[in-house]
TORKOL-4160 file (C-alpha; in steps of 0.2 Angstrom, whole numbers, padded with zeros to 4 digits, m for minus):
204
<pt num="1" X="0000" Y="0000" Z="0000"/>
<pt num="2" X="0014" Y="0012" Z="0005"/>
<pt num="3" X="0023" Y="0007" Z="m0011"/>
<pt num="4" X="0007" Y="0011" Z="m0022"/>
<pt num="5" X="0006" Y="0028" Z="m0013"/>
<pt num="6" X="0024" Y="0032" Z="m0017"/>
<pt num="7" X="0022" Y="0028" Z="m0035"/>
<pt num="8" X="0006" Y="0039" Z="m0037"/>
<pt num="9" X="0016" Y="0053" Z="m0028"/>
<pt num="10" X="0030" Y="0051" Z="m0040"/>
<pt num="11" X="0019" Y="0052" Z="m0055"/>
<pt num="12" X="0010" Y="0067" Z="m0048"/>
<pt num="13" X="0027" Y="0076" Z="m0046"/>
<pt num="14" X="0032" Y="0071" Z="m0064"/>
<pt num="15" X="0016" Y="0079" Z="m0072"/>
<pt num="16" X="0020" Y="0097" Z="m0067"/>
<pt num="17" X="0038" Y="0094" Z="m0073"/>
<pt num="18" X="0032" Y="0088" Z="m0090"/>
<pt num="19" X="0020" Y="0102" Z="m0092"/>
<pt num="20" X="0033" Y="0115" Z="m0087"/>
<pt num="21" X="0045" Y="0109" Z="m0100"/>
<pt num="22" X="0032" Y="0110" Z="m0113"/>
<pt num="23" X="0027" Y="0127" Z="m0108"/>
<pt num="24" X="0046" Y="0132" Z="m0109"/>
<pt num="25" X="0047" Y="0124" Z="m0126"/>
<pt num="26" X="0032" Y="0134" Z="m0133"/>
<pt num="27" X="0039" Y="0150" Z="m0125"/>
<pt num="28" X="0056" Y="0148" Z="m0133"/>
<pt num="29" X="0048" Y="0145" Z="m0150"/>
<pt num="30" X="0037" Y="0160" Z="m0148"/>
<pt num="31" X="0053" Y="0171" Z="m0143"/>
<pt num="32" X="0063" Y="0164" Z="m0158"/>
<pt num="33" X="0048" Y="0168" Z="m0170"/>
<pt num="34" X="0047" Y="0185" Z="m0163"/>
<pt num="35" X="0066" Y="0188" Z="m0165"/>
<pt num="36" X="0065" Y="0182" Z="m0183"/>
<pt num="37" X="0051" Y="0194" Z="m0187"/>
<pt num="38" X="0060" Y="0209" Z="m0180"/>
<pt num="39" X="0076" Y="0204" Z="m0189"/>
<pt num="40" X="0066" Y="0202" Z="m0206"/>
<pt num="41" X="0057" Y="0219" Z="m0203"/>
<pt num="42" X="0073" Y="0228" Z="m0200"/>
<pt num="43" X="0082" Y="0220" Z="m0215"/>
<pt num="44" X="0067" Y="0225" Z="m0226"/>
<pt num="45" X="0068" Y="0243" Z="m0219"/>
<pt num="46" X="0086" Y="0245" Z="m0224"/>
<pt num="47" X="0084" Y="0235" Z="m0241"/>
<pt num="48" X="0091" Y="0246" Z="m0254"/>
<pt num="49" X="0080" Y="0253" Z="m0268"/>
<pt num="50" X="0084" Y="0243" Z="m0284"/>
<pt num="51" X="0082" Y="0247" Z="m0302"/>
<pt num="52" X="0065" Y="0242" Z="m0309"/>
<pt num="53" X="0055" Y="0248" Z="m0294"/>
<pt num="54" X="0044" Y="0264" Z="m0293"/>
<pt num="55" X="0054" Y="0278" Z="m0286"/>
<pt num="56" X="0046" Y="0283" Z="m0269"/>
<pt num="57" X="0036" Y="0299" Z="m0270"/>
<pt num="58" X="0040" Y="0314" Z="m0259"/>
<pt num="59" X="0036" Y="0333" Z="m0257"/>
<pt num="60" X="0050" Y="0345" Z="m0252"/>
<pt num="61" X="0052" Y="0364" Z="m0252"/>
<pt num="62" X="0063" Y="0373" Z="m0264"/>
<pt num="63" X="0074" Y="0387" Z="m0260"/>
<pt num="64" X="0059" Y="0398" Z="m0263"/>
<pt num="65" X="0049" Y="0388" Z="m0250"/>
<pt num="66" X="0037" Y="0382" Z="m0263"/>
<pt num="67" X="0033" Y="0363" Z="m0262"/>
<pt num="68" X="0039" Y="0352" Z="m0276"/>
<pt num="69" X="0032" Y="0334" Z="m0278"/>
<pt num="70" X="0042" Y="0321" Z="m0287"/>
<pt num="71" X="0026" Y="0314" Z="m0295"/>
<pt num="72" X="0022" Y="0330" Z="m0303"/>
<pt num="73" X="0035" Y="0326" Z="m0316"/>
<pt num="74" X="0028" Y="0310" Z="m0323"/>
<pt num="75" X="0030" Y="0310" Z="m0342"/>
<pt num="76" X="0048" Y="0317" Z="m0340"/>
<pt num="77" X="0065" Y="0309" Z="m0336"/>
<pt num="78" X="0070" Y="0314" Z="m0319"/>
<pt num="79" X="0088" Y="0316" Z="m0313"/>
<pt num="80" X="0086" Y="0315" Z="m0294"/>
<pt num="81" X="0102" Y="0319" Z="m0285"/>
<pt num="82" X="0106" Y="0319" Z="m0266"/>
<pt num="83" X="0119" Y="0330" Z="m0260"/>
<pt num="84" X="0125" Y="0341" Z="m0246"/>
<pt num="85" X="0135" Y="0358" Z="m0244"/>
<pt num="86" X="0149" Y="0349" Z="m0234"/>
<pt num="87" X="0151" Y="0335" Z="m0247"/>
<pt num="88" X="0167" Y="0338" Z="m0257"/>
<pt num="89" X="0163" Y="0325" Z="m0271"/>
<pt num="90" X="0146" Y="0334" Z="m0272"/>
<pt num="91" X="0154" Y="0350" Z="m0276"/>
<pt num="92" X="0165" Y="0342" Z="m0289"/>
<pt num="93" X="0150" Y="0334" Z="m0297"/>
<pt num="94" X="0139" Y="0349" Z="m0298"/>
<pt num="95" X="0147" Y="0359" Z="m0313"/>
<pt num="96" X="0144" Y="0344" Z="m0324"/>
<pt num="97" X="0126" Y="0343" Z="m0318"/>
<pt num="98" X="0124" Y="0361" Z="m0323"/>
<pt num="99" X="0131" Y="0357" Z="m0341"/>
<pt num="100" X="0119" Y="0342" Z="m0342"/>
<pt num="101" X="0104" Y="0353" Z="m0337"/>
<pt num="102" X="0108" Y="0366" Z="m0350"/>
<pt num="103" X="0110" Y="0353" Z="m0363"/>
<pt num="104" X="0095" Y="0342" Z="m0360"/>
<pt num="105" X="0082" Y="0353" Z="m0352"/>
<pt num="106" X="0075" Y="0357" Z="m0369"/>
<pt num="107" X="0073" Y="0338" Z="m0372"/>
<pt num="108" X="0062" Y="0336" Z="m0356"/>
<pt num="109" X="0075" Y="0332" Z="m0343"/>
<pt num="110" X="0071" Y="0337" Z="m0325"/>
<pt num="111" X="0085" Y="0339" Z="m0312"/>
<pt num="112" X="0080" Y="0339" Z="m0294"/>
<pt num="113" X="0095" Y="0341" Z="m0282"/>
<pt num="114" X="0090" Y="0337" Z="m0265"/>
<pt num="115" X="0101" Y="0344" Z="m0251"/>
<pt num="116" X="0101" Y="0333" Z="m0235"/>
<pt num="117" X="0109" Y="0347" Z="m0225"/>
<pt num="118" X="0101" Y="0347" Z="m0208"/>
<pt num="119" X="0095" Y="0363" Z="m0199"/>
<pt num="120" X="0113" Y="0367" Z="m0193"/>
<pt num="121" X="0120" Y="0369" Z="m0211"/>
<pt num="122" X="0103" Y="0373" Z="m0220"/>
<pt num="123" X="0109" Y="0391" Z="m0221"/>
<pt num="124" X="0124" Y="0386" Z="m0231"/>
<pt num="125" X="0113" Y="0380" Z="m0246"/>
<pt num="126" X="0109" Y="0397" Z="m0254"/>
<pt num="127" X="0127" Y="0404" Z="m0255"/>
<pt num="128" X="0133" Y="0387" Z="m0261"/>
<pt num="129" X="0120" Y="0387" Z="m0275"/>
<pt num="130" X="0124" Y="0405" Z="m0279"/>
<pt num="131" X="0143" Y="0403" Z="m0278"/>
<pt num="132" X="0142" Y="0388" Z="m0291"/>
<pt num="133" X="0130" Y="0397" Z="m0303"/>
<pt num="134" X="0117" Y="0382" Z="m0302"/>
<pt num="135" X="0101" Y="0385" Z="m0311"/>
<pt num="136" X="0092" Y="0368" Z="m0309"/>
<pt num="137" X="0080" Y="0366" Z="m0295"/>
<pt num="138" X="0087" Y="0363" Z="m0277"/>
<pt num="139" X="0076" Y="0355" Z="m0264"/>
<pt num="140" X="0079" Y="0355" Z="m0245"/>
<pt num="141" X="0076" Y="0340" Z="m0234"/>
<pt num="142" X="0082" Y="0345" Z="m0217"/>
<pt num="143" X="0072" Y="0332" Z="m0208"/>
<pt num="144" X="0078" Y="0317" Z="m0218"/>
<pt num="145" X="0061" Y="0313" Z="m0226"/>
<pt num="146" X="0070" Y="0305" Z="m0241"/>
<pt num="147" X="0084" Y="0296" Z="m0231"/>
<pt num="148" X="0072" Y="0282" Z="m0226"/>
<pt num="149" X="0062" Y="0281" Z="m0242"/>
<pt num="150" X="0078" Y="0280" Z="m0253"/>
<pt num="151" X="0089" Y="0271" Z="m0241"/>
<pt num="152" X="0103" Y="0283" Z="m0244"/>
<pt num="153" X="0120" Y="0276" Z="m0240"/>
<pt num="154" X="0129" Y="0293" Z="m0242"/>
<pt num="155" X="0131" Y="0308" Z="m0254"/>
<pt num="156" X="0131" Y="0310" Z="m0268"/>
<pt num="157" X="0119" Y="0298" Z="m0275"/>
<pt num="158" X="0109" Y="0299" Z="m0291"/>
<pt num="159" X="0093" Y="0291" Z="m0297"/>
<pt num="160" X="0088" Y="0291" Z="m0315"/>
<pt num="161" X="0069" Y="0289" Z="m0316"/>
<pt num="162" X="0059" Y="0286" Z="m0332"/>
<pt num="163" X="0043" Y="0294" Z="m0338"/>
<pt num="164" X="0033" Y="0281" Z="m0329"/>
<pt num="165" X="0041" Y="0285" Z="m0312"/>
<pt num="166" X="0052" Y="0269" Z="m0312"/>
<pt num="167" X="0070" Y="0269" Z="m0307"/>
<pt num="168" X="0081" Y="0265" Z="m0322"/>
<pt num="169" X="0099" Y="0268" Z="m0315"/>
<pt num="170" X="0106" Y="0271" Z="m0298"/>
<pt num="171" X="0123" Y="0279" Z="m0296"/>
<pt num="172" X="0133" Y="0279" Z="m0280"/>
<pt num="173" X="0146" Y="0292" Z="m0278"/>
<pt num="174" X="0151" Y="0307" Z="m0290"/>
<pt num="175" X="0151" Y="0305" Z="m0309"/>
<pt num="176" X="0156" Y="0317" Z="m0323"/>
<pt num="177" X="0140" Y="0320" Z="m0332"/>
<pt num="178" X="0149" Y="0328" Z="m0347"/>
<pt num="179" X="0156" Y="0310" Z="m0352"/>
<pt num="180" X="0145" Y="0302" Z="m0365"/>
<pt num="181" X="0148" Y="0285" Z="m0358"/>
<pt num="182" X="0140" Y="0290" Z="m0342"/>
<pt num="183" X="0124" Y="0296" Z="m0350"/>
<pt num="184" X="0119" Y="0280" Z="m0360"/>
<pt num="185" X="0103" Y="0276" Z="m0349"/>
<pt num="186" X="0098" Y="0295" Z="m0348"/>
<pt num="187" X="0100" Y="0299" Z="m0366"/>
<pt num="188" X="0091" Y="0282" Z="m0371"/>
<pt num="189" X="0076" Y="0287" Z="m0360"/>
<pt num="190" X="0075" Y="0304" Z="m0368"/>
<pt num="191" X="0076" Y="0297" Z="m0385"/>
<pt num="192" X="0062" Y="0285" Z="m0381"/>
<pt num="193" X="0052" Y="0298" Z="m0374"/>
<pt num="194" X="0054" Y="0309" Z="m0390"/>
<pt num="195" X="0049" Y="0295" Z="m0401"/>
<pt num="196" X="0034" Y="0291" Z="m0391"/>
<pt num="197" X="0029" Y="0310" Z="m0392"/>
<pt num="198" X="0032" Y="0310" Z="m0411"/>
<pt num="199" X="0021" Y="0295" Z="m0413"/>
<pt num="200" X="0007" Y="0302" Z="m0403"/>
<pt num="201" X="0007" Y="0319" Z="m0412"/>
<pt num="202" X="m0007" Y="0322" Z="m0424"/>
<pt num="203" X="m0003" Y="0322" Z="m0442"/>
<pt num="204" X="m0003" Y="0339" Z="m0451"/>
């Protein structure tokens, strides 16, 4: 009788231990699943914008404080450049961008130069633009609105966007935009746009 009682007591003690192990196992799986989900979300957050995707829309003020929206330029080729006044390679790249703008504006090219200067250096933007005699539109993103949307890794960075708003070329670092080999994608898009416009024009 005493032996049977001892067996029952042992079995009763074993049940909570088994249930406890099961609970710990389930909790461990849940924690792992949560951790995996967080890592996946973080990696997606910093996944770079790739060619073939629609360029994220944004609205930023120009130097005249008037808002400019990227999507307003659908139907045109957009040269979207991110830069800053303290960036030496940006300063070296800007003159060739001005030449590009003067040569291709008549063909429908839009240049948007987005300064990522924060509030502390925002005041340096107008003298920078004036000193370099830049005539293309300059936008100001002092609060980093575009940083997250475009997953910027630094400056300068340039995005060539087609007439449908799709990213066709991404350039990390400075480029001499007066060299023809550097303009293949851009000029190809402008020519395609011109052909489409000509085909759609009414016969006279």
